[in-house]
C-alpha positions in Angstrom: 29.5 -3.9 9.9 31.1 -0.6 10.9 32.9 1.1 8.0 35.3 3.9 8.9 35.3 5.6 12.3 39.1 5.7 12.1 39.7 2.0 12.9 38.5 -1.0 14.9 41.4 -0.4 17.3 40.3 3.2 18.1 36.6 2.4 18.2 37.1 -0.6 20.4 39.1 1.5 22.8 36.3 4.1 22.9 38.5 6.7 21.2 36.3 7.8 18.4 36.4 11.5 19.4 39.0 14.0 20.6 39.4 14.1 24.4 41.8 17.0 24.8 41.1 20.7 24.2 42.3 22.6 21.2 44.9 25.4 21.3 43.4 28.7 22.4 45.4 31.7 21.2 49.1 32.2 20.9 51.6 30.5 23.1 55.4 30.1 23.7 57.2 26.9 24.3 60.7 25.5 24.0 59.8 22.6 21.7 56.7 22.3 19.5 56.1 18.9 17.8 53.4 18.7 15.1 51.6 15.4 15.0 50.4 13.2 17.9 51.1 9.8 16.3 53.9 7.5 17.4 56.7 9.6 15.9 55.6 12.8 17.6 54.9 11.1 20.9 58.1 9.1 21.1 60.0 12.3 20.2 58.2 14.1 23.0 59.0 11.2 25.4 62.7 11.3 24.5 63.0 15.1 24.5 61.7 15.1 28.1 64.3 12.5 29.0 67.1 14.5 27.4 65.9 18.0 28.3 63.8 17.6 31.4 63.4 21.4 31.9 62.2 22.1 28.4 58.5 22.9 27.8 57.1 20.6 25.1 53.8 21.1 23.2 52.4 18.5 20.8 50.0 19.9 18.2 47.5 17.4 16.7 45.0 18.2 13.9 42.4 15.6 15.0 43.1 13.4 17.9 45.9 11.3 19.3 46.5 8.3 17.0 44.1 9.5 14.3 46.6 8.7 11.5 48.5 5.5 10.7 49.5 5.1 14.4 45.9 4.2 15.3 45.0 2.3 12.1 47.9 0.0 11.3 48.1 -3.8 11.4 49.6 -3.9 14.9 53.0 -5.3 14.1 55.8 -4.1 16.3 58.3 -5.6 13.8 62.0 -5.7 13.4 61.8 -5.7 9.7 64.2 -3.4 8.0 62.8 0.1 7.4 63.8 1.6 4.1 65.9 0.3 1.3 69.4 -0.8 2.3 71.1 0.4 -0.8 69.8 3.9 -0.4 70.7 4.1 3.3 74.1 2.7 2.7 74.9 5.5 0.3 75.4 7.9 3.2 78.4 8.4 5.5 77.3 5.6 7.8 77.7 3.1 5.0 77.1 -0.6 5.2 77.9 -0.8 8.9 75.3 1.9 9.6 72.6 -0.1 7.8 73.5 -3.2 9.8 73.3 -1.2 13.0 69.9 0.2 12.1 68.7 -3.3 11.5 70.0 -4.4 14.9 68.4 -1.3 16.5 65.1 -2.3 15.0 65.4 -5.8 16.6 66.3 -4.3 20.0 63.5 -1.7 19.8 60.8 -4.3 20.1 61.8 -5.3 23.7 62.6 -1.6 24.5 59.1 -0.4 23.5 57.4 -3.2 25.4 59.6 -2.5 28.4 58.5 1.2 28.5 54.8 0.1 28.3 55.4 -2.4 31.1 57.2 0.1 33.3 54.1 2.4 33.1 51.7 -0.5 33.4 50.2 0.0 29.9 48.7 -3.2 28.5 49.0 -3.2 24.7 47.9 -6.8 24.2 51.4 -7.7 23.1 52.6 -11.2 22.2 56.3 -11.3 21.1 56.3 -14.4 18.8 57.6 -13.2 15.5 56.2 -13.0 12.0 55.7 -15.3 9.0 55.7 -14.5 5.3 54.1 -17.3 3.3 54.8 -18.4 -0.3 52.0 -20.1 -2.2 53.4 -20.1 -5.7 56.9 -21.1 -6.9 57.8 -17.5 -7.8 56.8 -16.4 -4.3 58.9 -19.2 -2.7 61.9 -18.1 -4.9 61.4 -14.5 -3.6 61.3 -15.6 0.0 64.5 -17.6 -0.5 66.2 -14.6 -2.2 65.1 -12.3 0.6 66.7 -14.6 3.2 69.9 -14.8 1.1 70.0 -11.0 1.0 69.5 -10.8 4.7 72.4 -13.2 5.2 74.6 -10.8 3.1 73.7 -8.0 5.5 74.7 -9.9 8.6 71.5 -11.7 9.7 71.8 -15.2 10.9 69.4 -18.2 10.9 68.3 -17.1 14.4 67.1 -13.8 12.9 65.4 -15.1 9.8 65.0 -18.5 8.3 63.1 -20.7 5.9 60.3 -23.0 7.1 59.2 -25.9 5.0 55.5 -26.3 4.2 55.2 -28.9 7.0 56.9 -26.7 9.5 54.6 -23.8 8.6 51.5 -25.9 8.9 52.5 -26.8 12.5 51.9 -23.1 13.3 49.0 -22.0 11.1 46.8 -24.0 8.7 46.7 -22.2 5.4 46.1 -24.3 2.2 48.7 -24.3 -0.6 51.7 -22.9 1.3 55.0 -24.1 -0.2 57.2 -22.6 2.5 57.5 -19.5 4.7 60.0 -17.0 6.0 60.1 -16.8 9.8 61.6 -14.2 12.0 61.3 -14.0 15.8 61.7 -10.3 15.7 58.1 -9.1 15.9 55.3 -8.6 18.4 51.6 -8.5 17.9 49.8 -5.7 19.7 46.9 -3.3 19.7 48.2 -0.1 18.1 45.5 2.2 19.6 46.5 1.0 23.1 50.1 1.7 22.3 49.7 5.2 20.9 47.2 6.3 23.5 49.1 4.7 26.4 52.2 6.6 25.2 50.2 9.9 25.1 49.3 9.4 28.7 52.9 8.6 29.6 54.2 11.8 28.1 51.4 13.9 29.6 52.3 12.6 33.0 55.9 13.7 32.3 54.7 17.3 31.7 54.2 17.3 27.9 51.1 19.2 26.8 49.0 17.8 23.9 46.4 19.9 22.1 43.9 18.2 19.7 41.6 19.7 17.0 44.4 22.1 16.1 45.5 22.0 12.5 49.0 23.3 11.7 49.2 25.0 8.3 52.7 26.3 8.2 56.0 25.5 10.0 58.8 28.0 9.9 61.9 28.7 12.0 60.6 29.7 15.4 56.8 29.3 14.8 53.9 27.0 14.0 50.9 28.6 12.4 47.5 27.1 13.2 43.9 28.4 12.8 43.6 28.6 16.6 46.8 30.6 17.2 50.5 30.7 16.7 53.0 28.6 18.6 56.4 30.3 19.1 59.1 27.8 19.8 62.9 27.6 19.6 62.5 24.1 18.2 59.8 23.0 15.7 59.6 19.3 14.8 57.5 17.8 12.1 56.0 14.3 12.7 53.2 14.3 10.2 54.1 11.2 8.1 51.3 10.6 5.5 49.6 13.9 6.4 52.6 16.0 5.5 51.1 17.2 2.2 48.7 19.4 4.1 51.5 21.7 5.2 52.6 24.7 3.1 55.8 23.9 1.2 55.6 20.2 1.8 53.0 18.9 -0.7 55.5 16.7 -2.6 57.7 15.5 0.2 55.7 12.4 1.1 53.3 10.4 -0.9 50.2 9.4 1.2 49.9 5.7 0.2 46.6 4.1 1.1 46.3 0.9 3.1 43.1 -0.9 4.1 42.0 -3.3 6.8 39.1 -5.5 7.9 38.6 -7.3 11.2 36.2 -10.1 11.9 33.9 -10.9 14.8 35.6 -13.2 17.3 35.9 -16.7 15.9 34.6 -19.8 17.7 36.9 -22.3 19.4 36.0 -24.8 16.7 37.1 -22.3 14.0 40.4 -21.6 15.8 41.0 -25.4 16.2 40.9 -25.6 12.4 43.2 -22.6 11.9 45.7 -23.1 14.6 47.7 -19.8 15.0 48.1 -20.4 18.7 51.4 -18.4 18.6 49.8 -15.2 17.4 52.6 -14.6 14.9 52.2 -11.8 12.4 51.2 -13.4 9.0 51.9 -11.9 5.6 52.3 -12.9 2.0 55.1 -12.9 -0.6 52.9 -11.8 -3.5 53.5 -8.4 -5.0 50.2 -7.1 -3.7 51.3 -7.6 -0.1 48.9 -8.5 2.8 49.5 -8.4 6.6 47.4 -9.9 9.4 47.2 -10.8 13.0 45.2 -12.8 15.5 43.8 -10.3 18.0 43.8 -10.6 21.7 40.0 -11.3 21.7 40.1 -14.0 19.0 39.5 -12.0 15.8 41.4 -12.0 12.5 42.6 -8.6 11.3 43.9 -8.5 7.8 45.0 -5.6 5.5 46.3 -4.7 2.1 46.7 -1.8 -0.3 43.4 -1.6 -2.2 42.9 1.9 -3.6 46.5 2.9 -3.6 46.4 6.7 -3.8 44.1 9.7 -4.2 44.9 12.3 -6.8 46.6 15.4 -5.5 47.7 13.7 -2.3 44.1 14.0 -0.9 43.4 12.1 2.3 40.4 10.1 3.6 38.0 11.9 5.9 37.2 9.2 8.4 38.8 5.9 7.2 35.8 4.7 5.2 36.8 1.7 3.0 35.5 1.5 -0.6 33.4 -1.5 -1.6 35.8 -3.0 -4.1 38.7 -3.1 -1.7 36.4 -4.5 1.0 35.4 -7.4 -1.3 39.1 -8.0 -2.2 40.0 -8.3 1.5 37.1 -10.6 2.2 38.1 -12.8 -0.7 41.7 -12.9 0.6 40.5 -13.9 4.1 38.4 -16.7 2.7 41.3 -18.0 0.6 43.6 -18.1 3.6 41.1 -19.7 6.0 38.4 -21.5 3.9 37.3 -23.6 6.8 36.2 -20.6 8.9 33.1 -18.6 8.2 33.9 -15.3 9.9 31.6 -12.2 9.9 33.3 -8.9 9.1 32.9 -6.5 12.1 34.8 -3.4 11.0 36.5 -2.0 7.9 38.7 1.0 7.5 41.6 2.6 5.6 44.4 5.1 6.2 47.5 6.5 4.7 51.2 5.7 5.3 54.0 8.0 4.3 56.2 7.1 1.4 59.3 9.2 0.4 60.5 9.2 -3.1 63.3 6.7 -2.4 61.1 4.5 -0.1 63.5 5.2 2.8 63.1 7.2 6.0 64.9 10.2 7.2 65.4 12.1 10.5 66.8 15.6 10.2 67.5 18.6 12.4 69.1 21.9 11.7 70.3 23.6 14.9 70.6 26.9 13.1 66.9 27.1 12.4 65.6 24.8 15.1 63.6 22.9 12.4 63.5 19.1 12.2 61.4 16.2 11.1 61.2 12.4 11.2 59.3 9.9 9.0 58.9 8.2 5.7 58.7 4.7 7.0 56.7 3.4 4.0 54.6 1.0 6.2 57.2 -0.1 8.8 56.6 2.7 11.3 55.4 1.1 14.5 58.9 0.2 15.5 60.8 2.7 13.5 58.9 5.6 15.1 60.4 4.7 18.4 63.9 4.9 17.0 63.3 8.0 14.9 61.9 9.8 18.0 64.9 8.9 20.0 67.2 10.0 17.1 65.4 13.3 16.7 65.5 14.0 20.5 69.3 13.3 20.6 69.8 15.7 17.7 67.8 18.4 19.4 69.8 17.9 22.6 73.0 18.1 20.6 74.1 14.6 21.7 76.3 12.4 19.6 74.9 8.9 20.1 74.4 5.6 18.5 71.1 6.9 17.2 72.4 10.1 15.6 74.9 7.9 13.8 72.2 5.8 12.1 72.1 6.2 8.3 68.8 8.0 8.2 70.2 11.0 10.1 70.2 14.2 8.1 69.8 12.5 4.7 68.1 14.4 1.9 65.4 12.9 -0.2 64.1 14.4 -3.5 60.5 15.3 -3.9 57.8 13.3 -5.7 56.9 14.3 -9.2 54.0 16.7 -9.7 50.5 15.5 -10.7 49.4 13.8 -12.7 52.6 11.8 -12.7 52.2 10.8 -9.0 48.7 9.4 -9.6 49.6 7.7 -12.8 52.7 6.2 -11.2 50.9 4.8 -8.1 48.1 3.3 -10.2 50.5 1.9 -12.8 52.6 0.3 -10.1 49.8 -1.6 -8.4 48.2 -2.5 -11.7 51.5 -4.1 -12.8 51.8 -5.9 -9.4 48.3 -7.3 -9.6 48.9 -8.5 -13.2 52.2 -10.0 -12.1 50.6 -11.9 -9.3 48.0 -13.4 -11.7 50.6 -14.4 -14.3 52.8 -16.0 -11.7 50.0 -18.0 -10.2 48.8 -19.1 -13.7 52.2 -20.1 -15.1 53.6 -21.8 -12.0 57.2 -20.7 -12.7 59.8 -19.9 -10.1 60.7 -16.5 -11.6 59.3 -13.1 -10.8 57.3 -11.6 -13.6 59.0 -9.0 -15.7 55.9 -6.8 -15.0 56.8 -6.6 -11.3 60.5 -6.0 -12.1 59.5 -3.1 -14.3 57.2 -1.7 -11.6 60.0 -1.9 -9.1 62.4 -0.1 -11.4 60.0 2.7 -12.3 59.0 3.4 -8.7 62.5 2.9 -7.2 61.4 0.3 -4.7 64.4 -2.0 -5.3 
């Protein structure tokens, strides 16, 4: 088993090492984007569409897709990004939140259309996602989530409840009482997506430099160890790595997420499991998991594990700790007890969580400074929309995207240490305890422990 090396997706694509040169000395450009993940690259893509004569430089500390963009679960999902109640507080109001949800749905086909137009194969299957309930309390939460979606304008064609029997027709998982199903999701290989997008923007004239760590962003310049970039417009797209930048240590909490992937399963094992539709599969417990059937017949599954490192420290190469590895193996066996898969690769990474768990896209034309991010784990689709929003703001266009509720919203900072560390560990400790209590008691009510954790962290 390989542990670390960024992720299975990157390793399998032969992208373990940087392939582009670093910055060499000072340079001048019109637009400098910091971060070569999906947010930075989609921003570059849309800036070139809006301002074709602008010179665009993307500065990356390691290599394209090194962060969450190359390590995630591979869900191009229409799930709502952020908390509706926070996003509805702004001038866009309820209608803006509903439009953001619709934009997330539409973005799935739009992303896949861009990839198809440039003949980039990302192993996509657009077949939706499932969220399973295996305890009465989980089923009650699934039903409540669907009811809330209805209140926000979603119909049965957007999200609906499957019975246990209807779910088993798709995937054979023991003990499922029911499941939420939404057609708005596509399974894909995230490394192929982010690296394909990098090639697309380079062909459009965008320059990408790797192994170039930005340390400070100010109006008109980006400071790196390799030189200074002078630019009229400086855009931050660093998500979970934002804490490395001077003055931004408490903007985003780098929440850890962990994954394992199996060796390819046999035809007999797949016959037992089903899953021919390749839907995304997740759970309704508080300690959330997510999974997919890969294009080459593996199971990839992830969860939180070690939630946070003190002082917003980051992993070095995605190596997964032994305790989390065992937890994910146990989860995998519990879902698919008839299969005997061998674990091929394990890894971890960080996602960016703002204090109110809701994203923002900002731009100040007076200073030329902007940023996008804070997706809290829903970034594969949201990054496309955020990049488009940010590009329209830079181009001074008033569009549907600049009217979305995440535009130019302010978010307060996270608490200083040790409060951040204590809060993160307390939250997941309470969630784990709540899951155990709910499973043991068999009631259809969410544990007060989980409600308390939600209140303290501001998640609901």
